N, C-alpha and C positions, 0 to 999 in steps of 0.2 A: 876516584869519587864517582858515585852513581848520581846522576842528576836528571830530573824531569820537570818540565814546566807544563802545568795543566791549566785548562781554561774552562770556566763555568759561564755559559753564555748569558743567562738571564741577568746576572749582576755584573758581568764583565770582570769577574774575579780571577786572578791568577793564584793557583796553589802550587807550592814547590815541594817536591820530594827530593831529599838528599840522603844518600846511603853510603855507608862505609863498605868498600869492596872486601876488606880483610875480615871484618867481624859480622857483616850483613846486618848491622844495626842501622835504623833509619829514623828520620824526622820528617814530619809534614808541617809546612808553614801555611797558615790562613786557609783552612779547609772550609768546605761548604757542605751543609748537612745532606742536601739532595744528591751529592756525589759520593757519599761514604762507601757505597757498594763498589763503585769503580776504584776507589783508593785501595780497598781491601783486595780486590782482584789483582791490581797492579803489584801490590806488595807480595802477594802469593806467587805471581808469575816471575817476579824478580828474586824470589827467595830472600825477602827482607823481613826483619822483625822490627815493628814500629815501637820505638822507645819513648819518643817525645812528640807531642802535638803543640806547636807554638802559635801564638796569636800576636800579630803586630799591634793590635788594639781591639777595643770593643767595637765591633762593626755595626753600622746602621743600615746597611743595604742588603745583607744576607744573614742567614742563620748558620752559625758555626757547626761543624761536624765533630768538634772536639770531644764532647761528652759521649756521643755514639761510638767514636773510635776508641775511647778509653774503655768503654764497656766491652767492646769486641776484642781488644788486643791487650788490655792492661797497661797501655802507654800512659806516661805522665803528661798531664796538660799544664801548660804554663801561660800565664797572662801577667802583665805588669802589675806590681803591687798597688799602683795608683788606682786601679780599677776597683779595688776592694771587693773582689768577687769571692763569695764564700765557697763556690763549688770547685774551683781549680785545685789540682793536685799540689801546686806550688806557685807562689807569687814570685815573679821575677824582679830583680833590682838592676839598676844601672851598673854595667861592668861585669855582670854575671857571666861566667864561662859555662857553656853547655857542651859536654863531651858526648859525641855520637860515635862510638867506636874510636877510631883514630882521627876523626874530624873534630875540630875545635871551633865552636861558634861563640862569638861574643855578642851579648845583648847590650844595645845602647839605648838609653832613654832619650827619645827624640820627640818631645811633645810639641803641640801646636795644632795639628789636625784634631787631636783629642789630648786630654792630659795624661792618658795612659798609653800613648803611642811609643812603640819601640821599633828599632831597626836591628837586623841581624847581620853580622859581618863574619866572613870566614875567608881563609886563605888556603888554596890548594895548588901545589906545584908553582909557587911564586905568583899566582894569579889571585887577586882579591875579588870577592863577590859581596855585594850589598843588597840585602832584601829589605826594601825601604818602606813597605806598607803604603800608606797614603801620605806619608811625610814628603817624599820626593817621588813624583810621577815622571813619566817621559814627556818632556816639554810642558810640564805643569807642576803644581804642588797641591796638596790636599786642602780643601776648604777649612776654614778656622772659625766658623760661626755657630757651632753647637758642641755639646758634650765637653764643656769646659775648654774649648779650643781657644787658641791665642795666637794671633799673627806675630806678636813680638817673640813669643816662645819658639814659634816655628822658624823665624829668622835665625835665631841662635842655633837651633837644631841643624839648620841647613848650612849656614855660613861658618859656624864654629866647630861643626862635627862632620857631617856627611861630605861637604865639599872640600874638606881637608884630607880625605882619603886619596890614595894614588890616582892620578888622572885616568889610568887604564882600568880602574875598578869597574867590573860589570855591574850595572844597576838593574835590578829586577824589582819592579813595583808591585803593589797589591792589586792594581787595576790598570786597564787601558781600554779606551773607548774608540780608538782609531785604528787598531790593528798593530800598533808597535809592541814588540815583544821584549826588547832589551835595549839598553843604552850604556853609556859610560859616563863617569864623572866629568871627563873632559868635554864630551858632547853637551851635557847639560849646562855646564859653565858657559859654553859658547852659544848655545842655541835655545835654551829654555827661557821664554820671555819673562817669566816671573822672577828669574834670578838676575835680570839686568836692572837692578835697582842700586841706588847709591848708598842707601842707609836703611836702618830699621823703620824710620818714619815713612819713607816712600813705600816700603813693603806693606806696612800696616794700611796705608791709604789704598794701595792696589787691592789688597784682600778685602777691605771693607766695602768696596764698590762692586763686588761680584754679583750679589743679589741672586743667589741660586735657590731653586725650590728644594724643600727637604726631600731626602730619599723616600720613595713610596712605601718602603717597608720599615721605616725608622721606628714607629711606635710598637711594632712587633719584634723587630730584630734586636734592639738594644736590651730590653729586659730578658729576652731569650738568651742572648749571648752572655749576659751576666750570670746566667744559670747554665752555662756550658752547652747551650743549644737545646735545653729542655723547654718546650713551649708550654 
């Protein structure tokens, strides 16, 4: 498997490139429009053909590069069916299997941060990888106070789905603001302060008291991302 973790500084967004060594097919997860030329350069340098552009959710802090990448490469863009986005090539559903050459990616609906939040799980050589978007961050979890977010739903997504993955699963989040690049399920169980709760009621109370400001690009990014990045 070919794997690259890319970072966009302005929004602290991680974008992930995953490629099949045998077929040279590739997928990008959570792209940023301002970095599209860099993605295209990297695909060319690695001799990869982009077949899918996946979104973990409708982002509020940056504009996606999905539409521009589809125009440039013919790739299929996917976003959760809960987003009701008319522009995507295909709406994803829970449990959908996405084949990228010989790489098999499973899409899991993990709502809470937003109602259209998904995580992507794959296995390569007995090692699991979880691309968790804003549902599970490194030593944190995504806020739940806008875009039909729900702390109760996020609790289920975390404790009934993501945290039941193998302990050695690599966790690759959608963002990080402290310089962390990767974690594991075991690390997050042990050290993530938002996971040290006794039940869903305590988690709801914790998330209700964060009182965070809205992302500065929210009013522009959300409608643009529902249109695949077309402002």
